[in-house]
Structure formats: structure tokens, C-alpha cells
C-alpha positions in Angstrom: 10.8 2.4 17.7 12.9 -1.1 17.6 13.2 -1.7 20.9 9.0 -1.0 21.0 9.0 -3.6 18.6 10.9 -6.4 20.6 7.9 -5.1 23.8 5.4 -6.1 21.6 6.7 -8.6 19.8 7.5 -9.7 24.4 4.6 -9.6 25.3 2.4 -11.4 22.9 4.8 -14.2 22.1 4.2 -17.1 23.8 5.5 -21.2 24.3 4.3 -22.5 20.8 2.6 -19.3 19.2 3.8 -18.7 16.0 3.5 -14.8 16.1 4.0 -12.4 13.2 6.8 -10.1 12.9 5.7 -6.5 11.8 8.7 -4.9 9.9 6.8 -2.2 8.4 8.0 -2.6 5.4 6.7 0.7 2.9 6.0 0.7 -0.8 9.2 2.3 -0.9 11.0 0.2 1.1 10.4 -2.7 -0.7 11.9 -0.6 -3.5 14.3 -3.5 -5.6 13.0 -6.3 -3.4 11.9 -9.4 -5.9 12.0 -12.2 -4.2 9.9 -12.6 -0.7 11.2 -15.1 1.9 8.5 -16.5 4.7 10.4 -17.1 7.8 10.1 -18.8 11.0 12.8 -16.7 13.8 13.7 -17.1 17.3 11.7 -13.7 18.9 15.5 -13.0 20.1 16.2 -11.9 16.8 12.3 -10.4 15.5 13.8 -6.9 16.1 17.1 -6.8 14.1 14.4 -8.6 10.7 11.8 -5.4 12.0 14.4 -2.6 12.0 13.7 -0.9 8.8 17.7 -0.5 8.1 17.5 -4.2 8.1 15.1 -3.6 4.7 16.0 -1.2 3.2 19.9 -3.9 3.1 18.0 -7.0 2.2 16.1 -5.3 -0.5 19.5 -3.9 -1.7 19.7 -7.5 -2.3 16.8 -8.1 -4.2 14.8 -9.8 -1.0 12.2 -9.1 1.2 11.4 -11.1 4.1 7.9 -11.9 5.9 8.9 -13.4 9.6 7.3 -15.1 12.3 8.9 -15.9 15.8 8.5 -19.3 17.4 10.2 -20.6 20.3 13.0 -22.5 19.0 11.8 -26.3 20.4 8.7 -25.6 19.3 9.0 -25.0 15.6 10.1 -28.6 15.1 6.0 -29.1 15.6 5.1 -26.7 13.1 3.9 -27.0 9.5 6.4 -25.4 7.8 5.3 -26.4 4.1 5.5 -23.5 2.5 8.5 -21.7 3.6 11.7 -20.7 2.9 13.1 -20.5 5.7 13.1 -22.5 9.5 16.2 -20.0 11.9 16.2 -21.0 15.4 18.3 -19.5 18.2 20.8 -22.5 18.5 21.8 -25.5 16.7 20.5 -28.2 18.3 16.5 -27.2 17.6 17.9 -26.1 14.3 19.6 -30.2 13.5 16.5 -31.2 14.4 14.6 -29.4 11.6 17.3 -30.4 9.0 16.5 -34.0 9.9 12.6 -33.9 9.7 12.8 -31.9 6.6 16.1 -33.7 4.7 17.8 -30.8 4.3 21.1 -32.0 3.3 24.9 -30.2 3.5 26.0 -27.6 6.7 23.4 -25.3 7.8 25.0 -21.8 7.9 25.0 -19.9 11.3 25.2 -16.9 10.7 25.9 -14.8 13.8 25.5 -15.8 17.5 25.5 -14.4 21.3 27.0 -16.0 24.6 25.0 -16.6 27.5 25.4 -14.0 29.7 23.1 -13.3 33.1 22.8 -9.8 33.7 22.2 -8.9 37.2 21.7 -5.5 39.5 24.5 -3.9 41.2 24.4 -4.8 44.7 23.9 -8.6 43.5 26.7 -8.9 41.3 28.5 -6.8 44.6 28.0 -9.6 46.7 28.0 -12.5 44.5 32.0 -11.2 44.3 32.1 -10.6 48.1 31.3 -14.5 48.4 33.9 -15.5 46.0 31.1 -16.8 43.3 31.2 -13.6 41.0 34.6 -11.7 39.9 33.7 -8.0 39.0 36.5 -6.6 36.4 35.2 -3.1 35.4 32.3 -1.6 36.7 29.6 -3.4 34.9 31.3 -6.1 33.9 32.5 -9.4 35.6 32.4 -13.1 35.3 30.0 -15.4 37.4 32.0 -18.4 38.6 29.5 -21.4 37.2 31.2 -24.2 39.6 30.3 -22.0 42.8 27.3 -21.6 41.3 26.1 -24.4 41.5 27.8 -25.6 44.6 25.1 -23.1 46.3 22.4 -24.5 43.6 23.1 -28.0 45.7 23.5 -26.9 49.1 20.2 -24.3 48.3 22.0 -21.2 50.1 20.2 -18.1 50.8 21.5 -14.2 50.1 20.9 -14.1 53.5 24.1 -16.1 54.1 26.5 -14.2 51.8 28.6 -11.9 54.0 27.1 -8.3 52.2 23.6 -8.9 51.8 21.9 -7.8 54.6 22.5 -4.0 53.5 20.1 -4.9 50.9 16.8 -5.2 51.5 15.9 -7.2 48.0 18.6 -9.8 48.2 16.4 -12.4 50.1 15.0 -15.9 49.5 16.9 -18.7 47.6 19.6 -17.5 45.2 19.0 -19.0 41.7 19.5 -17.2 38.1 15.7 -16.8 36.2 16.0 -18.7 33.2 13.4 -19.4 30.3 11.5 -22.8 30.7 14.2 -25.7 28.9 11.7 -27.6 26.8 10.6 -24.6 25.0 12.8 -21.9 24.7 16.7 -22.6 23.1 18.4 -20.3 25.9 16.6 -22.0 28.9 18.1 -25.6 27.0 21.3 -24.1 26.8 22.0 -23.0 30.5 21.0 -26.9 30.8 23.7 -28.1 28.9 26.1 -25.6 30.7 25.1 -26.3 33.8 25.4 -30.6 33.2 28.9 -30.2 32.1 29.9 -28.4 35.1 28.5 -30.6 37.1 30.0 -33.5 34.9 33.4 -33.0 36.2 34.1 -31.0 32.9 32.7 -33.4 30.4 29.3 -33.6 28.1 26.2 -35.6 29.7 26.4 -38.9 27.1 25.3 -41.6 28.5 22.0 -42.3 31.1 24.2 -42.7 33.7 25.5 -39.7 33.3 21.8 -38.3 32.8 20.6 -39.9 35.8 23.8 -38.1 37.5 23.3 -34.8 36.6 19.3 -34.7 37.1 19.0 -33.9 40.5 20.4 -30.7 40.2 19.0 -29.7 36.9 15.7 -30.3 38.7 17.1 -27.9 41.7 18.6 -25.0 39.4 15.3 -24.8 37.7 12.4 -26.1 40.6 13.3 -23.3 42.2 12.2 -20.6 40.0 8.8 -21.8 39.4 6.9 -20.8 36.7 9.4 -20.0 33.9 8.9 -17.8 31.2 9.0 -18.6 27.0 11.4 -15.8 25.8 13.9 -14.2 27.1 12.0 -11.1 25.6 10.1 -10.9 28.4 12.4 -12.0 31.3 14.8 -9.1 29.8 12.0 -6.6 29.8 11.0 -7.5 33.9 15.0 -7.1 34.5 15.3 -3.9 32.9 12.2 -2.4 34.8 13.7 -3.8 38.3 10.5 -6.5 38.9 11.5 -10.2 38.9 14.8 -12.0 39.7 18.1 -9.9 40.5 19.8 -12.5 38.6 18.8 -13.4 35.3 20.2 -15.1 32.4 19.7 -13.9 28.4 22.0 -13.0 25.5 24.3 -11.0 25.2 22.8 -9.3 21.8 19.8 -8.1 24.3 22.5 -6.5 26.5 24.2 -5.0 23.9 20.8 -4.1 21.4 20.2 -2.3 25.0 23.1 -0.2 24.9 22.5 0.5 21.0 19.1 2.1 22.0 21.9 4.4 24.1 20.7 2.5 27.6 23.3 2.6 29.8 21.4 1.4 33.4 23.4 2.3 35.8 22.1 -0.5 37.9 23.1 -3.0 35.8 25.9 -5.5 35.8 27.3 -8.1 32.6 28.2 -11.5 34.6 29.6 -13.1 31.8 29.4 -17.3 32.9 33.6 -18.8 32.5 31.2 -22.1 31.4 29.3 -21.1 29.0 27.3 -21.5 26.0 27.0 -19.9 22.6 24.2 -19.8 20.9 24.9 -19.9 17.6 21.7 -18.8 15.4 21.8 -21.9 13.1 19.7 -21.4 9.3 17.3 -24.1 7.9 17.1 -23.6 4.1 13.8 -25.3 2.9 14.0 -23.4 -0.5 16.5 -21.6 -3.0 15.1 -18.3 -1.5 16.2 -19.3 1.9 19.2 -21.2 1.4 20.3 -17.7 -0.1 19.2 -15.7 2.2 20.9 -17.2 4.6 24.3 -16.9 2.7 23.7 -13.2 2.3 23.4 -12.5 6.1 26.5 -14.1 6.8 28.3 -12.5 4.0 27.3 -9.3 2.9 28.9 -6.1 4.7 26.6 -3.8 5.7 23.9 -6.5 6.6 26.5 -7.8 9.4 27.0 -4.1 10.3 23.7 -4.0 11.0 23.5 -7.7 13.4 26.8 -6.1 15.7 24.3 -2.8 16.0 22.1 -6.0 17.2 24.2 -7.1 19.8 24.1 -10.3 17.4 28.3 -11.2 16.7 29.1 -12.6 13.5 30.7 -15.7 12.7 34.5 -15.3 11.1 35.6 -11.7 12.2 35.8 -11.1 16.6 37.1 -7.5 15.5 34.4 -6.2 14.2 32.3 -6.9 17.4 33.8 -3.9 19.8 32.0 -2.4 22.9 32.6 1.4 23.5 31.2 0.9 27.3 32.0 -1.3 29.9 29.6 -3.6 30.1 30.3 -6.1 27.3 33.5 -8.0 26.4 35.5 -7.2 22.9 37.1 -10.7 23.4 36.0 -13.2 25.1 38.7 -14.9 26.5 38.6 -16.0 30.3 34.8 -17.9 29.5 35.2 -21.7 27.8 32.7 -22.9 25.7 31.2 -25.9 27.5 30.2 -28.6 24.3 26.4 -29.1 23.6 24.8 -33.2 24.3 22.7 -34.1 21.7 19.6 -33.5 21.0 17.7 -36.8 22.6 19.7 -35.8 25.7 19.3 -32.0 25.6 15.5 -33.3 25.9 16.1 -35.5 28.2 17.9 -33.7 30.6 15.0 -30.6 30.3 12.0 -32.4 30.8 13.8 -34.6 33.8 15.1 -30.4 35.0 10.8 -29.6 34.6 10.3 -32.6 37.0 9.3 -35.1 34.5 10.9 -38.3 35.9 13.3 -39.6 38.6 14.9 -36.9 40.2 16.1 -38.1 43.3 18.1 -35.9 45.7 22.3 -36.2 45.1 
């Protein structure tokens, strides 16, 4: 039922449009719940808060949740009067919201999820055979970000890679499908990681560095054509066999799929060797919102449920474990790129979408 709810939400979700999450709470579920918390969340957390076990665990602590979904960056344009909590999928939009609503102190970050690339097995093997990736298990490997960016600069096609001729579906320009960076956190974080590598392992901070990296970012985005506004929709298309053979998603989405006892033989998870973690960051707008955010960080039952949905709770790496050959238990060999300031990241997204000067590098 969690997967069905997620698919329905993904179909309904559009950037900047708030969609109510139907949690399926019965009178029995509400049980001991005495406080209702209204919040806006990133779409990737919709299944978590709609899970009857999560509803029950929150009710046991005295809380009922009314959650609505929105693109993380689009939350800034919403009127959150009357809400208790905003919960985007990364720290940058949360910082913007905290400034807008004058929220003081450290913002809670209950859990996180790294960005990964899901690949069809044939595509992953071709990448590995051409030095763009390495494979360390049947369904898991590493994407070499520097080599990926070099391929983008050269406009390399699948036909130019040895071994690709055996697979009719591997044609056209080689690229990763990502979400719209102006409305979606995952798309913006992809630009953060790519710009860090393109800038010589240094976070983009100055106008000159924006100018230097923007043309490459524009290539990464423009080759995709129309972009999805939600990783839910992009991941669902990939699993169904539609679309591009390489798609950037959250690790949590793969983990949630595997937890539902689905283990596609054609799926390979590639961890970029330079990536950005999506730190799900809460912006408490009321006392009840603050209390719920703390509960998500500390309650043992909720932490177990976070893991079930593929999120990595902060602080205890050992809690996140995978018995499959798809996921890494520990993120060894994966470098975390710092994220530019919100203003710089907005500008990189704007330039990547072709709004401004993007002369060829």
C-alpha cells in the first residue's frame, strides 16, 4: 500500500503545488494523539508519513500529523501561516525558510539520504568498461564524476563507448536525468556536486566561479529537455523501464523499493564518488513543530521506521544496514561536496536552465 500511495502522490505532484498527503488515519490510529501538527514536506517523505506504522508511533507519543507536499525550493513561495513545521529535503531551502520566518537556533536534521544514480545493468556495464564507473557488486558500483563531466564537455554519445553497440537502447547523448534544479532539491544538489568537481574541488562562491562553471552545468541540464519536478516520478519511470538509462534519485527511494521485497535484476545503484547528501532539515514554526522534529531524531521506533523507508538517521551509521548487493552500509569512498550558499545555488540553477550567459567553455 505504501508504494501505491507513493505512485498516486507522484502523479499528482507538480512543482510549487501543494498536495495533501492522505495518511489513512482511522479513529483507532488517532488513539492517544492529542496534538495535531500541520506541516509541508518534500514529496520523497510522503510515503513515510502516510505509513500506518508511523501514524501509530506518532499517536503513541501524542501526535497526529497533517502533511502536505511541495517542491522543496517552492516552499519559500508558500504562505505557511497556520503551519507548525516545514520539512524540505535539504538544508539550503530550509535555511531560506528559517530566515523568512525568523526561526532561531540550529535546525533539526533527523535523517539524510545521499544522491545516487540508478542505472540499467547494460548501461552500468558499458560505463564500467569505458572508465566512467566501477562495479564492486552485482547491483552496486561507483560513478566517476570527473569522467562523467569530461564526457558531458565532449558531448559523448553512447555509440562512442565500446560495448554499447550490443544494446539497441543505448543510443544518443550520454547524460544523467535529473529534476528541475529551480524547483527540486535533488536537481539543485546535482549542480552543487558537479560545480564542486568542475571548480577543481572547491565550492563555487564567487561571480567568476559561477561564470566558469555555468556553461558545463547548462550542458548537463539542456541535453535533458523537459525535466521532472519530482524524483518520485523520475524513479517510477525508471523502474517501469521508461526514459533514460541513467537517473539521479535519492538512495532512500531505492531502499524503500527493496524493503517492499522488490529487487529488480536490471537495477544497478551507482554512488557518485563526489556527491551531496540530502539532509532532510526541519524548520519548526511552532512549539508543536519543534517537539515533533526532536521526536523524529530521538524516538527509537521512529528511527527504525525511517530506516525502513530508506532514510539514514543522523548519528548512528550502523543502524542503516542492507542485506542486499544494491546499497552501501557505510559511505566509504564517497566524498561529500560542500553546498554553495542559497544565493549561489539559485544562480547556478538559473544559469543551468539557460537564463543568462552560458557561453561554451
